[in-house]
C-alpha positions as CSV (number, residue, x, y, z in Angstrom):
1,M,0.1,41.4,54.6
2,R,1.3,38.9,52.0
3,K,-0.1,41.1,49.2
4,I,1.6,44.2,50.6
5,Y,4.9,42.1,50.8
6,Y,4.6,41.0,47.2
7,L,3.8,44.6,46.1
8,F,6.9,45.8,48.0
9,L,9.0,43.1,46.2
10,T,7.6,44.2,42.9
11,M,8.5,47.8,43.5
12,L,11.9,46.8,44.8
13,F,12.7,44.7,41.7
14,G,11.5,47.6,39.5
15,M,13.8,50.0,41.3
16,V,16.7,47.6,40.8
17,G,15.9,47.3,37.1
18,M,15.7,51.1,36.9
19,T,19.1,51.3,38.6
20,V,20.7,48.8,36.2
21,N,19.3,50.6,33.2
22,A,20.5,53.9,34.5
23,Q,24.0,52.6,34.9
24,E,26.2,52.9,31.8
25,A,27.8,49.7,30.6
26,K,31.0,48.9,32.3
27,S,33.9,50.0,30.2
28,M,37.6,49.1,30.6
29,K,40.7,48.7,28.5
30,V,43.0,45.7,28.2
31,I,46.1,45.6,26.1
32,F,47.0,42.5,24.2
33,N,50.7,42.5,23.1
34,V,50.9,40.1,20.1
35,D,54.1,38.9,18.5
36,N,52.6,37.9,15.2
37,P,49.0,38.9,14.3
38,D,48.9,36.4,11.4
39,N,49.0,33.5,13.9
40,I,45.9,34.4,16.0
41,T,42.5,36.0,16.1
42,I,40.9,37.7,19.1
43,N,37.1,37.8,19.5
44,V,35.3,39.7,22.2
45,D,31.8,38.3,22.7
46,G,32.0,36.9,19.1
47,V,33.2,40.1,17.5
48,A,36.6,39.9,15.8
49,Q,39.2,42.5,16.8
50,P,41.7,44.2,14.4
51,L,45.2,43.2,15.4
52,V,48.7,44.6,14.7
53,Q,52.1,43.4,15.9
54,G,52.8,44.7,19.4
55,D,50.3,46.4,21.6
56,N,46.6,46.2,20.8
57,E,44.3,48.3,23.0
58,I,40.9,46.6,23.2
59,T,38.0,48.4,24.9
60,L,35.7,46.0,26.7
61,N,32.1,47.1,27.2
62,A,29.8,44.9,29.2
63,P,26.3,45.3,30.7
64,Y,26.4,46.3,34.4
65,G,27.1,43.3,36.6
66,Y,28.5,41.1,33.8
67,Y,31.9,40.5,32.1
68,N,33.0,40.0,28.6
69,S,34.2,36.7,27.1
70,V,37.5,37.0,25.2
71,Y,38.6,34.1,22.9
72,V,42.1,33.9,21.5
73,N,42.3,31.3,18.7
74,A,45.3,30.2,16.7
75,T,44.9,30.5,12.9
76,D,44.9,27.3,10.9
77,G,48.1,25.3,11.5
78,N,49.6,27.7,14.0
79,F,49.9,27.6,17.8
80,I,49.7,29.8,20.9
81,T,52.7,29.1,23.1
82,K,52.2,31.6,25.9
83,A,49.5,33.9,27.4
84,T,51.3,35.9,30.1
85,K,49.3,38.0,32.6
86,D,50.8,39.5,35.8
87,G,54.0,37.7,34.9
88,A,52.5,34.3,34.9
89,N,51.8,32.0,31.9
90,Q,48.1,31.2,31.8
91,L,48.6,28.1,29.5
92,Y,49.5,24.6,30.7
93,N,50.5,23.1,27.4
94,P,53.4,24.4,25.2
95,Y,51.3,24.3,22.0
96,N,47.7,25.4,22.1
97,T,45.0,26.2,19.4
98,S,42.9,28.4,21.7
99,W,42.7,30.3,25.0
100,S,39.6,31.7,26.7
101,F,39.9,34.8,28.9
102,Y,37.1,36.3,31.2
103,P,38.4,39.6,32.4
104,S,37.3,41.1,35.7
105,D,37.6,44.7,37.0
106,S,41.1,43.9,38.3
107,D,42.3,43.4,34.7
108,A,41.7,47.0,33.7
109,D,44.7,48.5,31.8
110,K,46.7,45.4,32.1
111,I,49.0,44.1,29.4
112,I,48.6,40.5,28.3
113,F,51.5,39.1,26.2
114,I,50.5,36.5,23.5
115,E,53.3,34.5,22.1
116,T,52.8,32.2,19.1
117,I,54.6,30.0,16.6
118,A,53.8,29.1,13.1
119,G,53.0,25.4,12.5
120,T,55.7,25.2,9.9
121,D,58.3,26.4,12.4
122,A,57.1,24.0,15.1
123,R,56.6,20.9,13.0
124,T,60.2,20.1,12.0
125,A,59.8,16.3,11.7
126,S,57.8,14.4,9.2
127,C,56.7,10.9,8.2
128,T,55.1,9.3,5.2
129,V,51.5,8.1,5.4
130,T,50.1,6.0,2.5
131,V,46.4,5.3,2.4
132,D,44.2,3.5,-0.1
133,D,40.9,5.2,0.7
134,A,41.3,8.5,2.6
135,S,37.5,9.0,2.9
136,K,37.4,6.0,5.3
137,V,40.4,7.0,7.5
138,R,40.9,9.6,10.3
139,V,44.4,10.4,11.5
140,Q,45.1,12.7,14.5
141,R,48.3,14.0,15.9
142,N,48.5,13.2,19.7
143,G,49.3,16.2,21.9
144,T,47.6,18.9,19.9
145,Y,44.8,16.5,18.7
146,T,44.8,18.1,15.3
147,T,43.4,16.2,12.4
148,V,45.6,15.4,9.4
149,D,44.2,16.2,5.9
150,L,44.8,13.0,3.9
151,Q,44.6,12.3,0.2
152,N,44.6,8.9,-1.5
153,G,48.1,7.7,-2.0
154,E,51.2,9.0,-0.3
155,N,51.1,11.9,2.2
156,T,53.9,13.8,3.9
157,V,52.7,14.4,7.5
158,S,54.7,17.0,9.6
159,Y,54.7,16.9,13.4
160,I,56.3,18.5,16.4
161,P,59.3,16.4,17.7
162,G,58.8,15.2,21.2
163,Y,55.2,16.4,21.4
164,E,53.1,15.1,18.5
165,T,55.1,11.8,18.2
166,M,52.0,9.6,18.0
167,L,49.5,9.3,15.2
168,M,46.1,8.0,16.2
169,I,44.5,6.1,13.2
170,S,40.8,5.2,13.3
171,P,37.9,4.7,10.9
172,A,36.2,7.9,9.8
173,T,32.8,6.3,10.4
174,Y,32.0,5.1,13.9
175,G,31.3,1.3,14.1
176,T,33.4,0.4,11.1
177,T,36.8,-1.2,10.9
178,L,40.0,-0.6,8.9
179,Y,41.6,-3.6,7.3
180,K,45.2,-3.1,8.2
181,A,47.8,-0.5,9.3
182,T,51.6,-1.0,9.4
183,L,54.5,1.1,10.8
184,N,57.8,0.6,9.0
185,G,56.4,-2.8,7.7
186,E,55.3,-4.0,11.1
187,D,51.6,-4.7,11.7
188,L,50.0,-2.3,14.2
189,V,47.6,-3.9,16.8
190,Y,44.0,-2.8,16.4
191,S,42.1,-1.7,19.5
192,N,39.3,0.6,18.5
193,G,41.9,2.1,16.1
194,Y,45.7,2.0,15.8
195,S,48.5,3.9,17.5
196,A,51.6,4.6,15.6
197,N,54.5,5.8,17.7
198,L,56.9,8.0,15.7
199,N,60.5,8.9,16.4
200,S,61.5,12.5,16.9
201,E,63.9,12.5,13.9
202,G,61.2,11.7,11.4
203,G,61.4,9.3,8.4
204,D,58.8,6.7,9.6
205,K,56.6,5.1,7.0
206,I,52.9,4.2,7.7
207,D,50.7,2.2,5.4
208,I,46.9,2.2,5.9
209,L,44.6,-0.2,4.1
210,A,41.0,0.8,4.8
211,N,39.4,-1.6,2.3
212,F,39.4,-5.3,2.8
213,P,40.6,-7.5,-0.1
214,E,37.7,-8.9,-2.2
215,G,36.9,-12.5,-1.6
216,L,38.6,-12.6,1.9
217,T,36.4,-14.2,4.5
218,Y,36.8,-14.9,8.2
219,N,35.3,-17.9,10.1
220,I,33.2,-17.0,13.2
221,K,32.6,-19.8,15.7
222,L,30.3,-19.7,18.8
223,T,31.4,-22.1,21.5
224,Y,30.0,-22.7,25.0
225,V,31.3,-23.8,28.3
226,D,28.2,-25.9,28.8
227,I,26.0,-26.1,25.7
228,E,23.1,-27.7,27.5
229,K,23.0,-25.0,30.2
230,A,23.5,-22.2,27.7
231,K,21.3,-23.4,24.8
232,G,19.0,-20.5,23.9
233,V,21.2,-17.7,25.4
234,V,22.0,-16.4,21.9
235,T,18.8,-15.3,20.2
236,G,20.2,-14.2,16.9
237,V,23.2,-13.3,14.8
238,T,23.3,-10.8,11.8
239,V,26.0,-9.9,9.3
240,D,25.5,-6.3,8.1
241,G,21.9,-6.7,9.2
242,T,21.3,-10.0,7.4
243,A,20.2,-12.8,9.8
244,I,22.4,-16.0,10.0
245,D,20.5,-19.1,10.8
246,T,23.5,-21.4,11.2
247,F,25.3,-19.5,13.9
248,N,25.4,-22.5,16.3
249,D,26.8,-25.0,13.7
250,A,29.9,-26.7,15.0
251,E,32.0,-25.5,12.0
252,G,30.8,-21.9,12.5
253,F,30.0,-19.5,9.6
254,D,32.0,-17.4,7.2
255,V,31.8,-13.6,7.1
256,P,33.2,-11.5,4.2
257,A,36.0,-9.2,5.4
258,G,34.8,-5.8,6.4
259,K,31.3,-6.9,7.3
260,A,29.9,-6.2,10.8
261,V,28.7,-9.1,13.0
262,A,26.0,-8.5,15.7
263,I,25.1,-11.1,18.3
264,S,22.0,-10.8,20.5
265,F,21.7,-12.4,23.9
266,D,18.7,-13.3,26.1
267,N,19.8,-11.7,29.4
268,Q,16.3,-11.8,31.0
269,N,16.1,-15.6,31.2
270,Y,19.8,-16.4,31.2
271,K,22.7,-15.4,33.5
272,I,25.8,-14.5,31.4
273,N,28.8,-15.3,33.5
274,G,31.3,-14.3,30.8
275,V,32.2,-14.0,27.1
276,T,35.6,-14.2,25.6
277,V,36.6,-13.3,22.0
278,N,39.7,-15.1,20.9
279,G,40.6,-15.5,24.6
280,K,40.0,-11.9,25.5
281,S,37.3,-11.2,28.0
282,E,34.5,-8.8,26.8
283,N,31.7,-7.1,28.8
284,V,28.5,-8.4,27.3
285,Y,25.0,-7.4,28.5
286,S,22.4,-7.9,25.8
287,S,24.4,-7.7,22.6
288,Y,27.9,-7.8,21.2
289,S,29.0,-6.2,17.8
290,F,32.3,-6.3,16.0
291,T,33.9,-6.3,12.6
292,P,36.2,-9.3,12.4
293,T,39.8,-8.9,11.2
294,A,40.7,-12.5,11.7
295,D,39.1,-15.9,12.3
296,T,37.2,-15.5,15.6
297,E,36.1,-17.8,18.3
298,I,33.5,-16.5,20.8
299,N,33.2,-18.6,23.9
300,I,30.1,-18.1,26.1
301,D,29.6,-19.1,29.7
302,A,25.9,-18.8,30.6
303,H,23.1,-20.7,32.2
304,K,19.3,-20.3,32.5
305,Y,18.2,-18.5,35.6
306,G,16.9,-20.8,38.3
307,T,14.9,-20.1,41.4
308,V,16.1,-19.2,44.9
309,K,14.2,-20.6,47.8
310,A,14.4,-18.9,51.2
311,T,12.4,-18.7,54.5
312,L,11.0,-15.5,55.9
313,D,10.2,-15.7,59.6
314,I,7.9,-12.9,60.7
315,D,6.7,-12.3,64.3
316,N,3.6,-10.3,63.3
317,K,2.4,-10.0,59.7
318,D,0.2,-7.0,60.5
319,N,3.3,-4.9,61.3
320,V,5.1,-5.2,58.0
321,T,4.7,-5.3,54.2
322,V,7.1,-7.5,52.1
323,Y,7.8,-6.7,48.5
324,K,9.3,-8.9,45.8
325,G,12.2,-6.7,44.4
326,Y,12.0,-3.1,45.4
327,S,9.0,-1.4,47.1
328,Y,8.4,1.0,44.2
329,N,7.4,-2.0,42.1
330,N,4.6,-2.6,44.5
331,D,4.8,-6.4,44.0
332,I,3.6,-7.5,47.4
333,I,4.3,-11.0,48.9
334,A,1.5,-12.3,51.0
335,V,2.9,-13.5,54.4
336,E,1.6,-15.1,57.6
337,N,2.9,-15.1,61.1
338,G,5.8,-17.4,61.6
339,K,7.8,-19.1,58.8
340,N,7.0,-18.3,55.2
341,D,8.5,-20.1,52.2
342,I,9.4,-17.7,49.4
343,E,10.6,-18.4,45.9
344,L,12.4,-15.8,43.8
345,S,14.0,-15.8,40.3
346,E,17.8,-15.9,40.4
347,N,17.6,-12.9,38.1
348,N,15.9,-10.7,40.8
349,A,16.7,-12.3,44.1
350,V,15.7,-9.2,46.1
351,I,13.0,-8.6,48.7
352,T,12.2,-5.3,50.6
353,I,10.6,-5.2,54.0
354,K,8.9,-2.0,55.3
355,A,7.0,-1.3,58.5
356,N,3.4,-0.5,58.1
357,S,2.0,2.9,59.3
358,G,1.9,3.0,63.1
359,C,4.4,0.1,63.4
360,F,8.2,-0.3,63.5
361,I,10.8,-2.9,62.7
362,T,13.2,-3.7,65.5
363,S,15.6,-5.8,63.5
364,V,16.0,-7.9,60.3
365,T,18.5,-10.8,60.6
366,Y,19.9,-13.2,58.0
367,G,23.0,-15.2,58.5
368,E,25.5,-13.2,60.5
369,T,23.9,-9.9,59.5
370,T,21.5,-7.9,61.6
371,L,19.9,-4.7,60.3
372,S,18.1,-2.0,62.4
373,N,17.1,1.6,62.3
374,Q,16.3,1.7,58.6
375,S,13.2,3.1,56.8
376,E,13.1,0.0,54.6
377,Y,15.1,-3.2,54.6
378,I,16.4,-4.4,51.3
379,I,17.8,-7.9,51.3
380,K,20.1,-8.3,48.2
381,P,20.8,-10.9,47.1
382,V,18.6,-13.5,48.7
383,T,20.5,-16.8,48.5
384,D,19.2,-20.3,48.3
385,G,18.3,-21.6,51.8
386,M,18.6,-18.2,53.5
387,V,16.5,-17.7,56.7
388,I,15.4,-14.1,57.2
389,S,13.9,-13.2,60.6
390,V,11.9,-10.1,61.3
391,V,11.2,-8.6,64.7
392,S,8.7,-5.9,64.8
393,G,6.2,-4.0,67.0
394,A,3.3,-1.6,67.0
395,I,3.8,2.0,68.0
396,V,2.0,2.9,71.2
397,R,0.8,6.4,70.8
398,D,-0.1,7.2,74.4
399,K,0.6,11.0,74.2
400,S,-1.1,13.7,72.2
401,F,-0.9,17.3,71.2
402,T,-3.5,19.6,69.7
403,L,-3.1,21.1,66.2
404,N,-5.5,24.0,65.5
405,I,-5.7,25.0,61.8
406,D,-7.5,28.2,60.8
407,D,-8.5,27.1,57.3
408,I,-6.8,24.1,55.8
409,T,-8.2,24.8,52.3
410,A,-6.2,28.0,52.1
411,A,-3.1,25.8,51.5
412,Q,-4.2,25.2,48.0
413,Y,-1.1,23.0,47.1
414,G,-1.3,20.9,50.2
415,F,-1.1,20.9,54.0
416,T,1.1,18.2,55.6
417,L,2.1,17.2,59.1
418,T,5.0,14.7,58.8
419,R,6.5,12.5,61.5
420,A,10.3,12.7,61.3
421,S,10.7,9.2,62.7
422,D,9.5,7.4,59.7
423,R,8.5,10.2,57.3
424,S,4.9,9.2,57.4
425,N,2.1,11.8,57.2
426,V,-0.6,12.4,59.8
427,E,-3.8,11.6,58.0
428,G,-7.3,13.2,58.4
429,L,-6.4,16.7,59.3
430,V,-9.3,19.2,59.1
431,T,-9.9,22.9,59.7
432,G,-10.2,23.6,63.4
433,K,-9.1,21.3,66.2
434,N,-7.1,18.2,65.5
435,T,-5.8,15.8,68.3
436,V,-2.6,14.1,67.2
437,A,-1.5,11.0,69.1
438,F,2.2,10.3,69.2
439,A,4.7,8.0,70.8
440,E,7.8,8.7,72.8
441,S,9.8,8.1,69.6
442,E,7.7,10.5,67.5
443,T,8.3,13.9,69.1
444,H,9.8,15.7,66.0
445,Y,7.5,16.9,63.2
446,Q,7.6,18.9,60.1
447,L,4.5,21.0,59.1
448,G,4.1,22.3,55.6
449,A,1.5,24.6,54.1
450,Y,2.0,25.1,50.3
451,G,0.3,27.8,48.2
452,A,-1.1,29.5,51.3
453,P,-1.5,33.3,51.5
454,V,0.2,33.5,54.9
455,F,2.1,31.1,57.0
456,G,2.6,31.3,60.8
457,V,2.9,28.4,63.2
458,F,2.9,28.8,67.0
459,N,3.7,26.3,69.8
460,R,1.9,27.3,72.9
461,G,1.6,30.8,71.6
462,V,5.3,31.3,70.5
463,M,6.0,31.5,66.8
464,I,8.2,28.7,65.3
465,N,10.7,30.1,62.9
466,P,10.5,28.5,59.4
467,N,13.4,26.3,58.1
468,Y,14.6,29.3,56.1
469,Q,13.3,32.8,55.1
470,G,10.3,32.4,52.9
471,S,10.0,28.7,53.6
472,S,6.5,27.1,53.7
473,S,7.5,24.6,56.3
474,V,8.7,24.5,59.9
475,E,10.1,21.8,62.2
476,F,9.4,21.4,65.8
477,D,9.4,19.1,68.8
478,V,6.3,18.4,70.9
479,E,5.5,17.4,74.4
480,D,2.4,15.8,75.7
481,G,-0.3,18.4,75.9
482,D,1.3,21.0,73.5
483,V,-1.0,23.2,71.5
484,I,0.2,24.1,68.0
485,N,-1.7,26.8,66.1
486,A,-1.2,27.0,62.3
487,Y,-2.4,30.1,60.4
488,V,-2.6,29.8,56.6
489,K,-5.4,32.2,55.8
490,E,-4.8,35.1,58.1
491,L,-2.2,35.8,60.8
492,P,-3.2,36.5,64.4
493,A,-2.2,39.7,66.2
494,T,1.2,39.2,67.8
495,Y,3.7,40.9,70.1
496,N,7.5,40.8,70.0
497,V,10.0,40.3,72.8
498,K,13.6,41.2,72.3
499,F,16.8,41.1,74.4
500,E,19.3,43.9,74.8
501,L,22.7,42.7,76.1
502,G,25.0,45.2,77.7
503,E,28.7,45.6,77.2
504,D,30.7,42.3,77.6
505,I,27.4,40.3,77.9
506,Y,27.1,37.4,75.5
507,S,24.5,34.7,75.0
508,Y,27.0,31.8,75.6
509,Q,27.5,33.1,79.2
510,F,24.2,31.7,80.3
511,N,23.6,28.2,81.6
512,E,19.9,28.4,81.0
513,V,17.5,30.5,78.8
514,S,14.2,28.7,78.8
515,A,10.5,29.4,78.9
516,S,7.5,27.8,80.4
517,F,5.8,25.4,78.0
518,V,8.0,26.1,75.0
519,G,11.5,25.2,73.9
520,A,14.0,28.0,74.1
521,S,17.7,28.5,74.0
522,A,20.4,31.2,74.4
523,Q,19.8,32.0,70.7
524,W,16.6,33.8,71.9
525,M,19.0,36.5,73.2
526,N,20.2,37.1,69.7
527,M,16.9,36.6,67.8
528,G,14.1,37.5,70.2
529,Y,10.7,35.9,69.5
530,T,7.2,36.6,68.5
531,A,4.1,35.5,70.5
532,M,0.4,35.6,70.0
533,D,-1.6,38.4,71.7
534,G,-3.1,37.3,75.0
535,F,-0.5,34.5,75.5
536,K,1.4,34.8,78.8
537,F,4.4,32.8,80.0
538,Q,7.6,33.2,81.9
539,I,11.3,33.3,80.7
540,F,13.9,31.8,83.0
541,I,17.4,33.2,82.7
542,K,20.4,31.8,84.6
543,P,23.9,33.2,84.1
544,M,27.1,31.2,84.6
545,D,28.7,31.1,88.0
546,G,30.7,34.3,88.6
547,L,28.7,36.4,86.2
548,N,26.8,39.1,88.1
549,I,24.0,40.8,86.1
550,K,21.1,43.1,86.4
551,V,17.9,42.2,84.5
552,K,15.0,44.6,83.6
553,A,11.8,43.9,81.8
554,G,11.2,47.3,80.2
555,E,11.8,49.6,83.1
556,T,10.9,47.1,85.8
557,P,13.9,45.4,87.6
558,V,13.7,41.6,87.9
559,V,15.1,39.9,91.0
560,A,16.9,36.5,90.9
561,N,15.5,33.8,93.1
562,E,17.5,31.8,95.6
563,E,18.8,29.6,92.8
564,G,20.1,32.6,90.9
565,V,17.4,32.3,88.2
566,F,15.8,35.5,86.9
567,I,12.1,34.8,86.1
568,V,10.6,37.3,83.7
569,P,6.8,37.2,83.1
570,V,5.8,38.3,79.7
571,Y,2.4,39.0,78.2
572,E,3.0,41.9,75.9
573,A,5.8,43.5,73.8
574,T,8.8,43.6,76.1
575,T,12.5,44.5,75.9
576,I,14.5,42.5,78.4
577,S,17.8,44.2,79.1
578,I,20.8,42.4,80.7
579,T,23.8,44.4,82.0
580,K,26.7,43.7,84.3
581,S,26.3,44.3,88.0
582,T,29.1,45.4,90.4
583,G,27.5,43.5,93.2
584,T,26.5,39.9,93.7
585,G,23.2,38.0,93.3
586,I,19.8,39.3,94.5
587,N,21.0,41.9,96.9
588,S,22.9,43.9,94.2
589,I,19.8,44.1,92.1
590,N,17.5,45.1,94.9
591,T,19.8,47.6,96.6
592,E,19.6,49.6,93.4
593,N,15.9,49.5,93.6
594,A,15.4,50.6,97.3
595,D,11.9,52.2,96.8
596,N,10.1,50.4,99.7
597,S,8.2,48.4,97.1
598,F,7.5,44.7,97.6
599,Y,8.5,42.1,95.0
600,T,7.8,38.4,94.7
601,L,10.8,36.1,94.7
602,Q,10.3,36.0,90.9
603,G,10.9,39.7,90.7
604,V,7.3,40.8,90.1
605,K,6.3,44.0,91.8
606,V,3.3,43.7,94.0
607,R,0.8,46.5,93.3
608,G,-2.2,45.3,95.4
609,K,-2.8,43.7,98.7
610,L,0.0,41.5,100.1
611,N,-0.8,37.9,100.8
612,K,1.0,35.8,103.4
613,G,4.4,34.8,102.2
614,L,8.1,35.7,101.5
615,Y,8.9,38.9,99.6
616,I,11.8,41.1,98.7
617,K,11.9,44.7,100.0
618,N,14.8,47.1,99.6
619,G,17.1,44.2,98.9
620,K,16.1,42.1,101.9
621,K,13.7,39.2,102.4
622,V,10.6,40.1,104.3
623,L,8.1,37.6,105.7
624,V,4.4,38.7,105.7
625,N,2.3,36.8,108.2
626,E,-0.9,38.7,108.1
């Protein structure tokens, strides 16, 4: 069956492909009304379009099921100010260098108005920027984020008043530093670059010195909050890659201006509490690099990692495994029943406690904290003197169900039965009969068969729907004595049962829809079910109070019992129909079926000899004594 299914899919996809190829490419027209074609370009899927002033009719051709990409770009130095479609401007900023448009079918024959402005018309203010080495400097206008083309010496830089009134000045090469920048004679503050705020009228003067003066040096001094505790935390210092051996000298060391300083730290054996550079706190992990622009003091607060001692109190060592750090590191701590002294590095003061297979952890308590209902217990950080108490137990698996597997080897990528309670797998499964013991807390399972030619799982003969269509796994609940049949090589013969609900009958109107031995719900009325051939059971249907119904199994009427429950025996393909009744209860059903036949209280027609007991005949109860 699986091969036929795959063949069907292959044919289906082939037909889809033929349909797509048979379809002509989608074609539609969009009009771009352009105020000045010199200010923009329009590309459709990378192909430049010829433009004129006014309307430009552009034909868009796209493969069936796809759409074009239209890119509107301002030419060098110019801006797009508006892109209006359906009366609404599609742009958020007043000055833009590009706009992307992805038309859909609804855009056919629409007019899109593109308004532009020449950069020379927009940039009516200017400032003077003088630079000693333009190759080392990068200047951007804020707002449009356009880069200024600089030459050595004096440059006139135009900008848009009120919009580009900040110049961002930074080194052209990442990791380097500029010597100095001033705005109208005042030093700008360096922070990964300089920011020069311009006035809207223009006339500002900016001087940028990229090169440091020859012979200029800066003193770099390393200081410590506690030199004895921190001795060894700095493992090396280099200046432009050359090692400095005197970095811990009290007078410090001199660095030529423009040279980069790199400091390495030992963060494996030392805890770095904080580092300040000329009083400003810096985030330091294993290294710190900078190019000094002044004498610099680096103050370091660090100490060597110590040990943390704690007590782990375990009620039963056989129930748990304790890991140093996280469980995936598999660094197991050997423990005994009762109190265990544990010692951890301050650098990794973490333990993880997990229940062993077949066991559980009731609680883990330390200080005022009590943890429960976790797959693993991570204690972080463990502090000096902490007492950690573990209460655990062994799972008593006093119930069982049977799992029959037709051929476990057919699941070539794996066959698994997983307990939902702790995500552990049931081990030792084989082809044929498997008895699976479980506890009261382990009633929900997931069964997966991967790479199998077929997949069908039945609980007491009724198929369990997979998690989703095409899934190779199912989830189900079990009761003591259940029989689960898993078919991964060849599916068994089955029959289907479906429900037909009459007018104004809905599944939510039923208090009970259940079946003997298997879980069921009102959803069965919407979905029906599949059962294995030869499997017999009963469906119980109980409507809400006040809902009078007639029930038939095929053409055979079913009578409600004294509790108002319709019991339908099924053992073959059956359609159960439920319609409204004008009468009430059992009598209304039986009156319609006044054929002198005898029915059991469960609605089953008696075709042979009558035994002693109570029966329904022509809508009335009849007692048979002989």
